[in-house]
N, C-alpha and C positions, 0 to 999 in steps of 0.2 A: 420675733415673728415665728410662727409655727408653719412647718411645711404643709402644703395642701390647702392653705386658706387664702381667701380673697380679702384684700384690704382696700378701703376707700379713703382718699385724702382730698383736702382742699389746699391748694398752694396759695399763700398770701405773699404778695410782693409789695414792699414798702418803697415807693419811688419818691423822688424829690417833689413831684407835683400831685401825689396822692397814693392811694392804695389800690392794687389790682388783685382780684381774687380769681383764681383759675380752678376749675373743677366742676364736678367731682372727677378725680383721677382714680383709676383702678390699677391695682397690681396683683398678680397671682404669684404666690410663692410655690416652690417645688422642693422635692426631696433633695437635700444637699448631697446625699450619697445614694444614687439610684440602684446600686448593686451591692451584693456582699463581695468584698474583695480584700485580698491580702495585697496591699499596695506596694510597700517598700520595706526592704530589710537592708540596713546599712549601718556601719560599713562591713564589708566582707571581701577579703579576709579581715580579721580583727584580732587585736590583742587586748581589747577593752570592752566596754559596754556596746550593745547592739540596739539600735532603735528600730522598732517594728511598727509600721503604719498600716492600719486596716480600716475598712468602712463597713457599716451596718446599714442595710437598706430599710429595715423596719424592725420593730422591737422583736428580739429573738434571743434564744439561748446561744451563747458564744463560748467557745473554748479555744484558747491560743496556747499551744504547747511547744516545747522544745523536745525533739526526738533524736536519739543517737542512731548511728548506722545499723545497729542491730534491732531497731524498732522499739527500744525502751524509752519510756517517757522520762526525760531528765528533769524537766521543770514545767509547771503550769503557771503561765503569766496572767491569764484571764480565764475565769470560769463563772458564768452566770448570765442573767438576762441583761442585755444592753439595749439602750434606746437608739433610734436612728441617728447616724452621724459619723464623723471621722474620729478615730482614736489613735493613740500611740502607746506602746508598751516598751519598756526597756528591760533587756536581759543583761544582767551583769556577769554572766558566766557561771553563776551558782546554780546547783541543782539540789535535789533532796539529800544527796550524799556528799556535799561539799562542792568545791570548784571543779568544773568540767575540765577534762584533760584536752590538750590540743587535738584537733581532728575535724571531721565533717559532721555537721548537725543539720537538722531540718526544723523549720518553723512550720507547724501545722495549724491552720485556721479552720475551725469546724463550726458550722451552723446547721440547722435542720435542712437537709437537701443540698448542702454545699460543703465542699472541702477543697482547700488550696494548700499547696506546699511550696516553700522556697528554701534554699539551702544557705548555710552559714559555714564559713571556714574559720575555725579558731586556731590561732597560732600565738601562743604565749611566749 
């Protein structure tokens, strides 16, 4: 099913004494993720991988990054156009320069006109 479409059905029931047809029945589908949202970052604190859940309301460019406390980009987990829906990314603690040191980090979720930030505590 595609979001935003109307679907028509006929329901056919096979009973012991015959067949009954109901319909037409109509259903409207809707966007599965009506907003751009950084939904969940877990576990935190962590000594292992972190799962990051986010949603995309409509097709858009998305960037999901890990930022350190000095504002430097440590890793880019997602960068590009995403279709509407819910997604998960996993950060294993690695960055462009190797394994991130223990400390406070931020997950930054960016789309045109929207930015969300959540924190992660890494304790190895």
